[in-house]
mmCIF entry with sequence, helices, sheets and N, C-alpha, C, O atoms, coordinates in Angstrom:
data_MODEL
# 
_entry.id   MODEL 
# 
_entity.id                         1 
_entity.type                       polymer 
_entity.pdbx_number_of_molecules   1 
# 
_entity_poly.entity_id                      1 
_entity_poly.type                           'polypeptide(L)' 
_entity_poly.nstd_linkage                   no 
_entity_poly.nstd_monomer                   no 
_entity_poly.pdbx_seq_one_letter_code       MLGVDQHVWRDVDPCTRGPRMLTGMVDLSRDQGHRTRARLLDLAPGRSGAVYGA 
_entity_poly.pdbx_seq_one_letter_code_can   MLGVDQHVWRDVDPCTRGPRMLTGMVDLSRDQGHRTRARLLDLAPGRSGAVYGA 
_entity_poly.pdbx_strand_id                 A 
# 
loop_
_entity_poly_seq.entity_id 
_entity_poly_seq.num 
_entity_poly_seq.mon_id 
_entity_poly_seq.hetero 
1 1  MET n 
1 2  LEU n 
1 3  GLY n 
1 4  VAL n 
1 5  ASP n 
1 6  GLN n 
1 7  HIS n 
1 8  VAL n 
1 9  TRP n 
1 10 ARG n 
1 11 ASP n 
1 12 VAL n 
1 13 ASP n 
1 14 PRO n 
1 15 CYS n 
1 16 THR n 
1 17 ARG n 
1 18 GLY n 
1 19 PRO n 
1 20 ARG n 
1 21 MET n 
1 22 LEU n 
1 23 THR n 
1 24 GLY n 
1 25 MET n 
1 26 VAL n 
1 27 ASP n 
1 28 LEU n 
1 29 SER n 
1 30 ARG n 
1 31 ASP n 
1 32 GLN n 
1 33 GLY n 
1 34 HIS n 
1 35 ARG n 
1 36 THR n 
1 37 ARG n 
1 38 ALA n 
1 39 ARG n 
1 40 LEU n 
1 41 LEU n 
1 42 ASP n 
1 43 LEU n 
1 44 ALA n 
1 45 PRO n 
1 46 GLY n 
1 47 ARG n 
1 48 SER n 
1 49 GLY n 
1 50 ALA n 
1 51 VAL n 
1 52 TYR n 
1 53 GLY n 
1 54 ALA n 
# 
_struct_asym.id          A 
_struct_asym.entity_id   1 
# 
loop_
_struct_conf.conf_type_id 
_struct_conf.id 
_struct_conf.pdbx_PDB_helix_id 
_struct_conf.beg_label_comp_id 
_struct_conf.beg_label_asym_id 
_struct_conf.beg_label_seq_id 
_struct_conf.pdbx_beg_PDB_ins_code 
_struct_conf.end_label_comp_id 
_struct_conf.end_label_asym_id 
_struct_conf.end_label_seq_id 
_struct_conf.pdbx_end_PDB_ins_code 
_struct_conf.beg_auth_comp_id 
_struct_conf.beg_auth_asym_id 
_struct_conf.beg_auth_seq_id 
_struct_conf.end_auth_comp_id 
_struct_conf.end_auth_asym_id 
_struct_conf.end_auth_seq_id 
_struct_conf.pdbx_PDB_helix_class 
_struct_conf.details 
_struct_conf.pdbx_PDB_helix_length 
HELX_P HELX_P1 AA1 PRO A 14 ? ARG A 17 ? PRO A 14 ARG A 17 1 ? 4 
HELX_P HELX_P2 AA2 GLY A 49 ? GLY A 53 ? GLY A 49 GLY A 53 1 ? 5 
# 
_struct_conf_type.id          HELX_P 
_struct_conf_type.criteria    ? 
_struct_conf_type.reference   ? 
# 
_struct_sheet.id               AA1 
_struct_sheet.type             ? 
_struct_sheet.number_strands   3 
_struct_sheet.details          ? 
# 
loop_
_struct_sheet_order.sheet_id 
_struct_sheet_order.range_id_1 
_struct_sheet_order.range_id_2 
_struct_sheet_order.offset 
_struct_sheet_order.sense 
AA1 1 2 ? anti-parallel 
AA1 2 3 ? anti-parallel 
# 
loop_
_struct_sheet_range.sheet_id 
_struct_sheet_range.id 
_struct_sheet_range.beg_label_comp_id 
_struct_sheet_range.beg_label_asym_id 
_struct_sheet_range.beg_label_seq_id 
_struct_sheet_range.pdbx_beg_PDB_ins_code 
_struct_sheet_range.end_label_comp_id 
_struct_sheet_range.end_label_asym_id 
_struct_sheet_range.end_label_seq_id 
_struct_sheet_range.pdbx_end_PDB_ins_code 
_struct_sheet_range.beg_auth_comp_id 
_struct_sheet_range.beg_auth_asym_id 
_struct_sheet_range.beg_auth_seq_id 
_struct_sheet_range.end_auth_comp_id 
_struct_sheet_range.end_auth_asym_id 
_struct_sheet_range.end_auth_seq_id 
AA1 1 LEU A 2  ? VAL A 8  ? LEU A 2  VAL A 8  
AA1 2 MET A 21 ? ASP A 27 ? MET A 21 ASP A 27 
AA1 3 ARG A 39 ? PRO A 45 ? ARG A 39 PRO A 45 
# 
loop_
_atom_site.group_PDB 
_atom_site.id 
_atom_site.type_symbol 
_atom_site.label_atom_id 
_atom_site.label_alt_id 
_atom_site.label_comp_id 
_atom_site.label_asym_id 
_atom_site.label_entity_id 
_atom_site.label_seq_id 
_atom_site.pdbx_PDB_ins_code 
_atom_site.Cartn_x 
_atom_site.Cartn_y 
_atom_site.Cartn_z 
_atom_site.occupancy 
_atom_site.B_iso_or_equiv 
_atom_site.pdbx_formal_charge 
_atom_site.auth_seq_id 
_atom_site.auth_comp_id 
_atom_site.auth_asym_id 
_atom_site.auth_atom_id 
_atom_site.pdbx_PDB_model_num 
ATOM 1   N N  . MET A 1 1  ? 0.846  -1.160  0.000   1.00 0.00 ? 1  MET A N  1 
ATOM 2   C CA . MET A 1 1  ? 0.000  0.000   0.000   1.00 0.00 ? 1  MET A CA 1 
ATOM 3   C C  . MET A 1 1  ? 0.900  1.234   0.000   1.00 0.00 ? 1  MET A C  1 
ATOM 4   O O  . MET A 1 1  ? 1.932  1.260   0.670   1.00 0.00 ? 1  MET A O  1 
ATOM 5   N N  . LEU A 1 2  ? 0.507  2.233   -0.741  1.00 0.00 ? 2  LEU A N  1 
ATOM 6   C CA . LEU A 1 2  ? 1.298  3.457   -0.880  1.00 0.00 ? 2  LEU A CA 1 
ATOM 7   C C  . LEU A 1 2  ? 0.537  4.622   -0.262  1.00 0.00 ? 2  LEU A C  1 
ATOM 8   O O  . LEU A 1 2  ? -0.644 4.822   -0.546  1.00 0.00 ? 2  LEU A O  1 
ATOM 9   N N  . GLY A 1 3  ? 1.218  5.384   0.579   1.00 0.00 ? 3  GLY A N  1 
ATOM 10  C CA . GLY A 1 3  ? 0.652  6.594   1.158   1.00 0.00 ? 3  GLY A CA 1 
ATOM 11  C C  . GLY A 1 3  ? 1.327  7.803   0.530   1.00 0.00 ? 3  GLY A C  1 
ATOM 12  O O  . GLY A 1 3  ? 2.541  7.807   0.326   1.00 0.00 ? 3  GLY A O  1 
ATOM 13  N N  . VAL A 1 4  ? 0.539  8.828   0.223   1.00 0.00 ? 4  VAL A N  1 
ATOM 14  C CA . VAL A 1 4  ? 1.067  10.051  -0.383  1.00 0.00 ? 4  VAL A CA 1 
ATOM 15  C C  . VAL A 1 4  ? 0.556  11.234  0.423   1.00 0.00 ? 4  VAL A C  1 
ATOM 16  O O  . VAL A 1 4  ? -0.630 11.312  0.744   1.00 0.00 ? 4  VAL A O  1 
ATOM 17  N N  . ASP A 1 5  ? 1.452  12.148  0.745   1.00 0.00 ? 5  ASP A N  1 
ATOM 18  C CA . ASP A 1 5  ? 1.059  13.333  1.476   1.00 0.00 ? 5  ASP A CA 1 
ATOM 19  C C  . ASP A 1 5  ? 1.823  14.529  0.925   1.00 0.00 ? 5  ASP A C  1 
ATOM 20  O O  . ASP A 1 5  ? 2.969  14.405  0.492   1.00 0.00 ? 5  ASP A O  1 
ATOM 21  N N  . GLN A 1 6  ? 1.182  15.667  0.947   1.00 0.00 ? 6  GLN A N  1 
ATOM 22  C CA . GLN A 1 6  ? 1.823  16.896  0.483   1.00 0.00 ? 6  GLN A CA 1 
ATOM 23  C C  . GLN A 1 6  ? 1.938  17.828  1.671   1.00 0.00 ? 6  GLN A C  1 
ATOM 24  O O  . GLN A 1 6  ? 1.022  17.938  2.487   1.00 0.00 ? 6  GLN A O  1 
ATOM 25  N N  . HIS A 1 7  ? 3.085  18.503  1.757   1.00 0.00 ? 7  HIS A N  1 
ATOM 26  C CA . HIS A 1 7  ? 3.343  19.337  2.918   1.00 0.00 ? 7  HIS A CA 1 
ATOM 27  C C  . HIS A 1 7  ? 3.902  20.682  2.484   1.00 0.00 ? 7  HIS A C  1 
ATOM 28  O O  . HIS A 1 7  ? 4.673  20.771  1.529   1.00 0.00 ? 7  HIS A O  1 
ATOM 29  N N  . VAL A 1 8  ? 3.499  21.733  3.202   1.00 0.00 ? 8  VAL A N  1 
ATOM 30  C CA . VAL A 1 8  ? 3.998  23.077  2.951   1.00 0.00 ? 8  VAL A CA 1 
ATOM 31  C C  . VAL A 1 8  ? 4.582  23.624  4.249   1.00 0.00 ? 8  VAL A C  1 
ATOM 32  O O  . VAL A 1 8  ? 3.903  23.657  5.275   1.00 0.00 ? 8  VAL A O  1 
ATOM 33  N N  . TRP A 1 9  ? 5.834  24.049  4.202   1.00 0.00 ? 9  TRP A N  1 
ATOM 34  C CA . TRP A 1 9  ? 6.448  24.740  5.321   1.00 0.00 ? 9  TRP A CA 1 
ATOM 35  C C  . TRP A 1 9  ? 6.284  26.231  5.077   1.00 0.00 ? 9  TRP A C  1 
ATOM 36  O O  . TRP A 1 9  ? 6.831  26.760  4.110   1.00 0.00 ? 9  TRP A O  1 
ATOM 37  N N  . ARG A 1 10 ? 5.555  26.905  5.919   1.00 0.00 ? 10 ARG A N  1 
ATOM 38  C CA . ARG A 1 10 ? 5.280  28.323  5.727   1.00 0.00 ? 10 ARG A CA 1 
ATOM 39  C C  . ARG A 1 10 ? 6.431  29.217  6.177   1.00 0.00 ? 10 ARG A C  1 
ATOM 40  O O  . ARG A 1 10 ? 6.519  30.365  5.741   1.00 0.00 ? 10 ARG A O  1 
ATOM 41  N N  . ASP A 1 11 ? 7.308  28.718  7.034   1.00 0.00 ? 11 ASP A N  1 
ATOM 42  C CA . ASP A 1 11 ? 8.376  29.552  7.577   1.00 0.00 ? 11 ASP A CA 1 
ATOM 43  C C  . ASP A 1 11 ? 9.742  29.291  6.930   1.00 0.00 ? 11 ASP A C  1 
ATOM 44  O O  . ASP A 1 11 ? 10.766 29.696  7.481   1.00 0.00 ? 11 ASP A O  1 
ATOM 45  N N  . VAL A 1 12 ? 9.773  28.631  5.787   1.00 0.00 ? 12 VAL A N  1 
ATOM 46  C CA . VAL A 1 12 ? 11.033 28.296  5.126   1.00 0.00 ? 12 VAL A CA 1 
ATOM 47  C C  . VAL A 1 12 ? 11.280 29.246  3.960   1.00 0.00 ? 12 VAL A C  1 
ATOM 48  O O  . VAL A 1 12 ? 10.391 29.501  3.147   1.00 0.00 ? 12 VAL A O  1 
ATOM 49  N N  . ASP A 1 13 ? 12.495 29.758  3.897   1.00 0.00 ? 13 ASP A N  1 
ATOM 50  C CA . ASP A 1 13 ? 12.908 30.593  2.776   1.00 0.00 ? 13 ASP A CA 1 
ATOM 51  C C  . ASP A 1 13 ? 13.513 29.679  1.713   1.00 0.00 ? 13 ASP A C  1 
ATOM 52  O O  . ASP A 1 13 ? 14.586 29.122  1.946   1.00 0.00 ? 13 ASP A O  1 
ATOM 53  N N  . PRO A 1 14 ? 12.867 29.499  0.549   1.00 0.00 ? 14 PRO A N  1 
ATOM 54  C CA . PRO A 1 14 ? 13.366 28.560  -0.462  1.00 0.00 ? 14 PRO A CA 1 
ATOM 55  C C  . PRO A 1 14 ? 14.735 28.939  -1.016  1.00 0.00 ? 14 PRO A C  1 
ATOM 56  O O  . PRO A 1 14 ? 15.424 28.085  -1.573  1.00 0.00 ? 14 PRO A O  1 
ATOM 57  N N  . CYS A 1 15 ? 15.139 30.182  -0.880  1.00 0.00 ? 15 CYS A N  1 
ATOM 58  C CA . CYS A 1 15 ? 16.459 30.594  -1.379  1.00 0.00 ? 15 CYS A CA 1 
ATOM 59  C C  . CYS A 1 15 ? 17.589 30.086  -0.495  1.00 0.00 ? 15 CYS A C  1 
ATOM 60  O O  . CYS A 1 15 ? 18.697 29.854  -0.978  1.00 0.00 ? 15 CYS A O  1 
ATOM 61  N N  . THR A 1 16 ? 17.318 29.911  0.796   1.00 0.00 ? 16 THR A N  1 
ATOM 62  C CA . THR A 1 16 ? 18.388 29.511  1.711   1.00 0.00 ? 16 THR A CA 1 
ATOM 63  C C  . THR A 1 16 ? 18.200 28.137  2.328   1.00 0.00 ? 16 THR A C  1 
ATOM 64  O O  . THR A 1 16 ? 19.170 27.546  2.804   1.00 0.00 ? 16 THR A O  1 
ATOM 65  N N  . ARG A 1 17 ? 16.961 27.601  2.335   1.00 0.00 ? 17 ARG A N  1 
ATOM 66  C CA . ARG A 1 17 ? 16.734 26.353  3.053   1.00 0.00 ? 17 ARG A CA 1 
ATOM 67  C C  . ARG A 1 17 ? 16.076 25.270  2.223   1.00 0.00 ? 17 ARG A C  1 
ATOM 68  O O  . ARG A 1 17 ? 15.637 24.266  2.785   1.00 0.00 ? 17 ARG A O  1 
ATOM 69  N N  . GLY A 1 18 ? 15.989 25.424  0.920   1.00 0.00 ? 18 GLY A N  1 
ATOM 70  C CA . GLY A 1 18 ? 15.387 24.383  0.094   1.00 0.00 ? 18 GLY A CA 1 
ATOM 71  C C  . GLY A 1 18 ? 13.926 24.635  -0.186  1.00 0.00 ? 18 GLY A C  1 
ATOM 72  O O  . GLY A 1 18 ? 13.421 25.724  0.088   1.00 0.00 ? 18 GLY A O  1 
ATOM 73  N N  . PRO A 1 19 ? 13.227 23.633  -0.737  1.00 0.00 ? 19 PRO A N  1 
ATOM 74  C CA . PRO A 1 19 ? 11.841 23.829  -1.182  1.00 0.00 ? 19 PRO A CA 1 
ATOM 75  C C  . PRO A 1 19 ? 10.877 23.982  -0.007  1.00 0.00 ? 19 PRO A C  1 
ATOM 76  O O  . PRO A 1 19 ? 11.060 23.387  1.055   1.00 0.00 ? 19 PRO A O  1 
ATOM 77  N N  . ARG A 1 20 ? 9.851  24.791  -0.230  1.00 0.00 ? 20 ARG A N  1 
ATOM 78  C CA . ARG A 1 20 ? 8.793  24.959  0.774   1.00 0.00 ? 20 ARG A CA 1 
ATOM 79  C C  . ARG A 1 20 ? 7.746  23.875  0.648   1.00 0.00 ? 20 ARG A C  1 
ATOM 80  O O  . ARG A 1 20 ? 7.129  23.488  1.640   1.00 0.00 ? 20 ARG A O  1 
ATOM 81  N N  . MET A 1 21 ? 7.534  23.373  -0.574  1.00 0.00 ? 21 MET A N  1 
ATOM 82  C CA . MET A 1 21 ? 6.474  22.395  -0.818  1.00 0.00 ? 21 MET A CA 1 
ATOM 83  C C  . MET A 1 21 ? 7.087  21.052  -1.206  1.00 0.00 ? 21 MET A C  1 
ATOM 84  O O  . MET A 1 21 ? 7.951  20.985  -2.080  1.00 0.00 ? 21 MET A O  1 
ATOM 85  N N  . LEU A 1 22 ? 6.637  19.991  -0.554  1.00 0.00 ? 22 LEU A N  1 
ATOM 86  C CA . LEU A 1 22 ? 7.146  18.647  -0.820  1.00 0.00 ? 22 LEU A CA 1 
ATOM 87  C C  . LEU A 1 22 ? 5.995  17.662  -0.938  1.00 0.00 ? 22 LEU A C  1 
ATOM 88  O O  . LEU A 1 22 ? 4.958  17.822  -0.294  1.00 0.00 ? 22 LEU A O  1 
ATOM 89  N N  . THR A 1 23 ? 6.187  16.644  -1.766  1.00 0.00 ? 23 THR A N  1 
ATOM 90  C CA . THR A 1 23 ? 5.282  15.504  -1.844  1.00 0.00 ? 23 THR A CA 1 
ATOM 91  C C  . THR A 1 23 ? 6.055  14.294  -1.325  1.00 0.00 ? 23 THR A C  1 
ATOM 92  O O  . THR A 1 23 ? 7.132  13.970  -1.827  1.00 0.00 ? 23 THR A O  1 
ATOM 93  N N  . GLY A 1 24 ? 5.499  13.639  -0.323  1.00 0.00 ? 24 GLY A N  1 
ATOM 94  C CA . GLY A 1 24 ? 6.141  12.469  0.267   1.00 0.00 ? 24 GLY A CA 1 
ATOM 95  C C  . GLY A 1 24 ? 5.395  11.204  -0.088  1.00 0.00 ? 24 GLY A C  1 
ATOM 96  O O  . GLY A 1 24 ? 4.165  11.183  -0.118  1.00 0.00 ? 24 GLY A O  1 
ATOM 97  N N  . MET A 1 25 ? 6.145  10.146  -0.356  1.00 0.00 ? 25 MET A N  1 
ATOM 98  C CA . MET A 1 25 ? 5.567  8.839   -0.656  1.00 0.00 ? 25 MET A CA 1 
ATOM 99  C C  . MET A 1 25 ? 6.078  7.827   0.367   1.00 0.00 ? 25 MET A C  1 
ATOM 100 O O  . MET A 1 25 ? 7.282  7.729   0.607   1.00 0.00 ? 25 MET A O  1 
ATOM 101 N N  . VAL A 1 26 ? 5.150  7.073   0.971   1.00 0.00 ? 26 VAL A N  1 
ATOM 102 C CA . VAL A 1 26 ? 5.472  6.162   2.056   1.00 0.00 ? 26 VAL A CA 1 
ATOM 103 C C  . VAL A 1 26 ? 4.912  4.778   1.747   1.00 0.00 ? 26 VAL A C  1 
ATOM 104 O O  . VAL A 1 26 ? 3.767  4.640   1.316   1.00 0.00 ? 26 VAL A O  1 
ATOM 105 N N  . ASP A 1 27 ? 5.740  3.749   1.975   1.00 0.00 ? 27 ASP A N  1 
ATOM 106 C CA . ASP A 1 27 ? 5.299  2.361   1.857   1.00 0.00 ? 27 ASP A CA 1 
ATOM 107 C C  . ASP A 1 27 ? 4.572  2.002   3.149   1.00 0.00 ? 27 ASP A C  1 
ATOM 108 O O  . ASP A 1 27 ? 5.171  2.033   4.224   1.00 0.00 ? 27 ASP A O  1 
ATOM 109 N N  . LEU A 1 28 ? 3.292  1.663   3.055   1.00 0.00 ? 28 LEU A N  1 
ATOM 110 C CA . LEU A 1 28 ? 2.483  1.322   4.224   1.00 0.00 ? 28 LEU A CA 1 
ATOM 111 C C  . LEU A 1 28 ? 2.142  -0.167  4.261   1.00 0.00 ? 28 LEU A C  1 
ATOM 112 O O  . LEU A 1 28 ? 1.082  -0.554  4.753   1.00 0.00 ? 28 LEU A O  1 
ATOM 113 N N  . SER A 1 29 ? 3.029  -0.986  3.748   1.00 0.00 ? 29 SER A N  1 
ATOM 114 C CA . SER A 1 29 ? 2.805  -2.434  3.746   1.00 0.00 ? 29 SER A CA 1 
ATOM 115 C C  . SER A 1 29 ? 2.769  -2.969  5.173   1.00 0.00 ? 29 SER A C  1 
ATOM 116 O O  . SER A 1 29 ? 3.345  -2.386  6.092   1.00 0.00 ? 29 SER A O  1 
ATOM 117 N N  . ARG A 1 30 ? 2.083  -4.081  5.330   1.00 0.00 ? 30 ARG A N  1 
ATOM 118 C CA . ARG A 1 30 ? 2.010  -4.724  6.647   1.00 0.00 ? 30 ARG A CA 1 
ATOM 119 C C  . ARG A 1 30 ? 3.009  -5.878  6.722   1.00 0.00 ? 30 ARG A C  1 
ATOM 120 O O  . ARG A 1 30 ? 3.285  -6.545  5.724   1.00 0.00 ? 30 ARG A O  1 
ATOM 121 N N  . ASP A 1 31 ? 3.550  -6.103  7.933   1.00 0.00 ? 31 ASP A N  1 
ATOM 122 C CA . ASP A 1 31 ? 4.471  -7.221  8.119   1.00 0.00 ? 31 ASP A CA 1 
ATOM 123 C C  . ASP A 1 31 ? 3.665  -8.494  8.405   1.00 0.00 ? 31 ASP A C  1 
ATOM 124 O O  . ASP A 1 31 ? 2.437  -8.484  8.315   1.00 0.00 ? 31 ASP A O  1 
ATOM 125 N N  . GLN A 1 32 ? 4.352  -9.583  8.749   1.00 0.00 ? 32 GLN A N  1 
ATOM 126 C CA . GLN A 1 32 ? 3.652  -10.853 8.961   1.00 0.00 ? 32 GLN A CA 1 
ATOM 127 C C  . GLN A 1 32 ? 2.758  -10.829 10.192  1.00 0.00 ? 32 GLN A C  1 
ATOM 128 O O  . GLN A 1 32 ? 1.843  -11.644 10.313  1.00 0.00 ? 32 GLN A O  1 
ATOM 129 N N  . GLY A 1 33 ? 3.020  -9.894  11.111  1.00 0.00 ? 33 GLY A N  1 
ATOM 130 C CA . GLY A 1 33 ? 2.158  -9.730  12.279  1.00 0.00 ? 33 GLY A CA 1 
ATOM 131 C C  . GLY A 1 33 ? 1.013  -8.769  12.022  1.00 0.00 ? 33 GLY A C  1 
ATOM 132 O O  . GLY A 1 33 ? 0.296  -8.390  12.947  1.00 0.00 ? 33 GLY A O  1 
ATOM 133 N N  . HIS A 1 34 ? 0.837  -8.372  10.764  1.00 0.00 ? 34 HIS A N  1 
ATOM 134 C CA . HIS A 1 34 ? -0.222 -7.459  10.307  1.00 0.00 ? 34 HIS A CA 1 
ATOM 135 C C  . HIS A 1 34 ? -0.092 -6.048  10.876  1.00 0.00 ? 34 HIS A C  1 
ATOM 136 O O  . HIS A 1 34 ? -1.075 -5.314  10.975  1.00 0.00 ? 34 HIS A O  1 
ATOM 137 N N  . ARG A 1 35 ? 1.143  -5.676  11.251  1.00 0.00 ? 35 ARG A N  1 
ATOM 138 C CA . ARG A 1 35 ? 1.397  -4.314  11.721  1.00 0.00 ? 35 ARG A CA 1 
ATOM 139 C C  . ARG A 1 35 ? 1.915  -3.483  10.556  1.00 0.00 ? 35 ARG A C  1 
ATOM 140 O O  . ARG A 1 35 ? 2.713  -3.957  9.748   1.00 0.00 ? 35 ARG A O  1 
ATOM 141 N N  . THR A 1 36 ? 1.458  -2.257  10.479  1.00 0.00 ? 36 THR A N  1 
ATOM 142 C CA . THR A 1 36 ? 1.937  -1.354  9.431   1.00 0.00 ? 36 THR A CA 1 
ATOM 143 C C  . THR A 1 36 ? 3.331  -0.878  9.789   1.00 0.00 ? 36 THR A C  1 
ATOM 144 O O  . THR A 1 36 ? 3.566  -0.397  10.897  1.00 0.00 ? 36 THR A O  1 
ATOM 145 N N  . ARG A 1 37 ? 4.240  -1.011  8.864   1.00 0.00 ? 37 ARG A N  1 
ATOM 146 C CA . ARG A 1 37 ? 5.623  -0.560  9.043   1.00 0.00 ? 37 ARG A CA 1 
ATOM 147 C C  . ARG A 1 37 ? 5.893  0.519   8.004   1.00 0.00 ? 37 ARG A C  1 
ATOM 148 O O  . ARG A 1 37 ? 6.381  0.227   6.912   1.00 0.00 ? 37 ARG A O  1 
ATOM 149 N N  . ALA A 1 38 ? 5.578  1.762   8.342   1.00 0.00 ? 38 ALA A N  1 
ATOM 150 C CA . ALA A 1 38 ? 5.746  2.870   7.402   1.00 0.00 ? 38 ALA A CA 1 
ATOM 151 C C  . ALA A 1 38 ? 7.221  3.054   7.070   1.00 0.00 ? 38 ALA A C  1 
ATOM 152 O O  . ALA A 1 38 ? 8.071  3.079   7.961   1.00 0.00 ? 38 ALA A O  1 
ATOM 153 N N  . ARG A 1 39 ? 7.514  3.182   5.778   1.00 0.00 ? 39 ARG A N  1 
ATOM 154 C CA . ARG A 1 39 ? 8.889  3.365   5.308   1.00 0.00 ? 39 ARG A CA 1 
ATOM 155 C C  . ARG A 1 39 ? 8.872  4.462   4.255   1.00 0.00 ? 39 ARG A C  1 
ATOM 156 O O  . ARG A 1 39 ? 8.199  4.340   3.232   1.00 0.00 ? 39 ARG A O  1 
ATOM 157 N N  . LEU A 1 40 ? 9.616  5.535   4.509   1.00 0.00 ? 40 LEU A N  1 
ATOM 158 C CA . LEU A 1 40 ? 9.690  6.640   3.570   1.00 0.00 ? 40 LEU A CA 1 
ATOM 159 C C  . LEU A 1 40 ? 10.384 6.188   2.294   1.00 0.00 ? 40 LEU A C  1 
ATOM 160 O O  . LEU A 1 40 ? 11.504 5.681   2.338   1.00 0.00 ? 40 LEU A O  1 
ATOM 161 N N  . LEU A 1 41 ? 9.717  6.372   1.155   1.00 0.00 ? 41 LEU A N  1 
ATOM 162 C CA . LEU A 1 41 ? 10.290 5.991   -0.133  1.00 0.00 ? 41 LEU A CA 1 
ATOM 163 C C  . LEU A 1 41 ? 10.943 7.172   -0.837  1.00 0.00 ? 41 LEU A C  1 
ATOM 164 O O  . LEU A 1 41 ? 12.023 7.037   -1.411  1.00 0.00 ? 41 LEU A O  1 
ATOM 165 N N  . ASP A 1 42 ? 10.282 8.341   -0.792  1.00 0.00 ? 42 ASP A N  1 
ATOM 166 C CA . ASP A 1 42 ? 10.809 9.487   -1.532  1.00 0.00 ? 42 ASP A CA 1 
ATOM 167 C C  . ASP A 1 42 ? 10.154 10.772  -1.044  1.00 0.00 ? 42 ASP A C  1 
ATOM 168 O O  . ASP A 1 42 ? 9.001  10.775  -0.615  1.00 0.00 ? 42 ASP A O  1 
ATOM 169 N N  . LEU A 1 43 ? 10.910 11.863  -1.117  1.00 0.00 ? 43 LEU A N  1 
ATOM 170 C CA . LEU A 1 43 ? 10.397 13.216  -0.941  1.00 0.00 ? 43 LEU A CA 1 
ATOM 171 C C  . LEU A 1 43 ? 10.753 13.963  -2.208  1.00 0.00 ? 43 LEU A C  1 
ATOM 172 O O  . LEU A 1 43 ? 11.925 14.048  -2.576  1.00 0.00 ? 43 LEU A O  1 
ATOM 173 N N  . ALA A 1 44 ? 9.751  14.503  -2.875  1.00 0.00 ? 44 ALA A N  1 
ATOM 174 C CA . ALA A 1 44 ? 9.973  15.209  -4.136  1.00 0.00 ? 44 ALA A CA 1 
ATOM 175 C C  . ALA A 1 44 ? 9.570  16.671  -3.971  1.00 0.00 ? 44 ALA A C  1 
ATOM 176 O O  . ALA A 1 44 ? 8.506  16.956  -3.423  1.00 0.00 ? 44 ALA A O  1 
ATOM 177 N N  . PRO A 1 45 ? 10.403 17.601  -4.436  1.00 0.00 ? 45 PRO A N  1 
ATOM 178 C CA . PRO A 1 45 ? 10.031 19.007  -4.347  1.00 0.00 ? 45 PRO A CA 1 
ATOM 179 C C  . PRO A 1 45 ? 8.835  19.315  -5.225  1.00 0.00 ? 45 PRO A C  1 
ATOM 180 O O  . PRO A 1 45 ? 8.760  18.871  -6.371  1.00 0.00 ? 45 PRO A O  1 
ATOM 181 N N  . GLY A 1 46 ? 7.906  20.074  -4.681  1.00 0.00 ? 46 GLY A N  1 
ATOM 182 C CA . GLY A 1 46 ? 6.697  20.439  -5.413  1.00 0.00 ? 46 GLY A CA 1 
ATOM 183 C C  . GLY A 1 46 ? 5.476  19.797  -4.790  1.00 0.00 ? 46 GLY A C  1 
ATOM 184 O O  . GLY A 1 46 ? 5.584  18.956  -3.897  1.00 0.00 ? 46 GLY A O  1 
ATOM 185 N N  . ARG A 1 47 ? 4.318  20.203  -5.270  1.00 0.00 ? 47 ARG A N  1 
ATOM 186 C CA . ARG A 1 47 ? 3.065  19.705  -4.702  1.00 0.00 ? 47 ARG A CA 1 
ATOM 187 C C  . ARG A 1 47 ? 1.991  19.681  -5.771  1.00 0.00 ? 47 ARG A C  1 
ATOM 188 O O  . ARG A 1 47 ? 1.092  20.522  -5.787  1.00 0.00 ? 47 ARG A O  1 
ATOM 189 N N  . SER A 1 48 ? 2.096  18.694  -6.676  1.00 0.00 ? 48 SER A N  1 
ATOM 190 C CA . SER A 1 48 ? 1.122  18.596  -7.761  1.00 0.00 ? 48 SER A CA 1 
ATOM 191 C C  . SER A 1 48 ? 1.039  17.167  -8.258  1.00 0.00 ? 48 SER A C  1 
ATOM 192 O O  . SER A 1 48 ? 1.840  16.314  -7.877  1.00 0.00 ? 48 SER A O  1 
ATOM 193 N N  . GLY A 1 49 ? 0.065  16.917  -9.108  1.00 0.00 ? 49 GLY A N  1 
ATOM 194 C CA . GLY A 1 49 ? -0.065 15.594  -9.722  1.00 0.00 ? 49 GLY A CA 1 
ATOM 195 C C  . GLY A 1 49 ? 1.115  15.271  -10.615 1.00 0.00 ? 49 GLY A C  1 
ATOM 196 O O  . GLY A 1 49 ? 1.503  14.109  -10.729 1.00 0.00 ? 49 GLY A O  1 
ATOM 197 N N  . ALA A 1 50 ? 1.695  16.286  -11.254 1.00 0.00 ? 50 ALA A N  1 
ATOM 198 C CA . ALA A 1 50 ? 2.862  16.058  -12.107 1.00 0.00 ? 50 ALA A CA 1 
ATOM 199 C C  . ALA A 1 50 ? 4.061  15.600  -11.281 1.00 0.00 ? 50 ALA A C  1 
ATOM 200 O O  . ALA A 1 50 ? 4.822  14.737  -11.719 1.00 0.00 ? 50 ALA A O  1 
ATOM 201 N N  . VAL A 1 51 ? 4.231  16.168  -10.101 1.00 0.00 ? 51 VAL A N  1 
ATOM 202 C CA . VAL A 1 51 ? 5.329  15.738  -9.213  1.00 0.00 ? 51 VAL A CA 1 
ATOM 203 C C  . VAL A 1 51 ? 5.121  14.296  -8.798  1.00 0.00 ? 51 VAL A C  1 
ATOM 204 O O  . VAL A 1 51 ? 6.060  13.500  -8.823  1.00 0.00 ? 51 VAL A O  1 
ATOM 205 N N  . TYR A 1 52 ? 3.911  13.954  -8.420  1.00 0.00 ? 52 TYR A N  1 
ATOM 206 C CA . TYR A 1 52 ? 3.594  12.586  -8.018  1.00 0.00 ? 52 TYR A CA 1 
ATOM 207 C C  . TYR A 1 52 ? 3.820  11.611  -9.181  1.00 0.00 ? 52 TYR A C  1 
ATOM 208 O O  . TYR A 1 52 ? 4.374  10.530  -8.979  1.00 0.00 ? 52 TYR A O  1 
ATOM 209 N N  . GLY A 1 53 ? 3.406  11.975  -10.368 1.00 0.00 ? 53 GLY A N  1 
ATOM 210 C CA . GLY A 1 53 ? 3.573  11.121  -11.539 1.00 0.00 ? 53 GLY A CA 1 
ATOM 211 C C  . GLY A 1 53 ? 5.022  10.874  -11.916 1.00 0.00 ? 53 GLY A C  1 
ATOM 212 O O  . GLY A 1 53 ? 5.383  9.793   -12.381 1.00 0.00 ? 53 GLY A O  1 
ATOM 213 N N  . ALA A 1 54 ? 5.842  11.884  -11.710 1.00 0.00 ? 54 ALA A N  1 
ATOM 214 C CA . ALA A 1 54 ? 7.272  11.750  -12.054 1.00 0.00 ? 54 ALA A CA 1 
ATOM 215 C C  . ALA A 1 54 ? 7.969  10.873  -11.051 1.00 0.00 ? 54 ALA A C  1 
ATOM 216 O O  . ALA A 1 54 ? 9.172  10.639  -11.166 1.00 0.00 ? 54 ALA A O  1 
# 
């Protein structure tokens, strides 16, 4: 199972600290004990369907 979330940091200056908007993708697969073990797969700069598709 794949989880996708978009996040905006309002207090970040993109010129000095990187992107303000990120799309995160997380693996939400369950282990053999049926517990969810969230694992970060990727953080991509931007917040749109095109970012997710790429």
